[in-house]
C-alpha positions, 0 to 999 in steps of 0.5 A, a space after each residue: 849630204 845629196 838627194 837622190 829621188 828614187 823613181 818608181 819603175 813603170 807597171 809598179 803601185 809604189 807610190 811617189 808622194 812629194 812632200 818637198 813641193 806641196 802641190 796645191 789642194 786640188 791636185 791631191 786627188 791626183 797625186 798617185 798617177 804616174 807621169 813617165 819623163 823624159 830627158 832628150 839631146 837633139 842629134 843632127 837630121 841624117 837622111 834615110 840612107 844614112 839611118 838605113 846605113 847605121 850599124 851597131 858601134 857607130 857614134 851619132 855626135 850631138 852638137 848639144 855642149 856638154 856644158 849646157 844643161 839638157 831638158 826634163 820633159 813629162 809628155 810634151 810638157 817642159 818642166 826643168 833643165 838637168 844635167 846628167 849624174 852617176 848614181 853608183 851604177 847607173 845614169 841620173 840627173 840632177 835638178 838644176 832649176 825650174 825654168 820657163 823654156 828649155 836651151 836650144 843650141 
């Protein structure tokens, strides 16, 4: 069975302690803190004129290969590489491994 971790929506008071990856003892006092996570796919640069000309329904094509994982970050701190997964009617990410650097195209 797959391991699905439900994340806590912003503003929720529910804790998300992880028993699978125990933190060092000195971190236990911080375990209740919530950290916003993000994944990002780089898009090509666009001129200001092109940006102002965007209209609903237009597609901005990323040059990120579909077979490459995307970086997962907490703020400016890189955490791991992930790939997108469908989880019911929502989009999730699967951890593919912790690496020292994010992949670049």
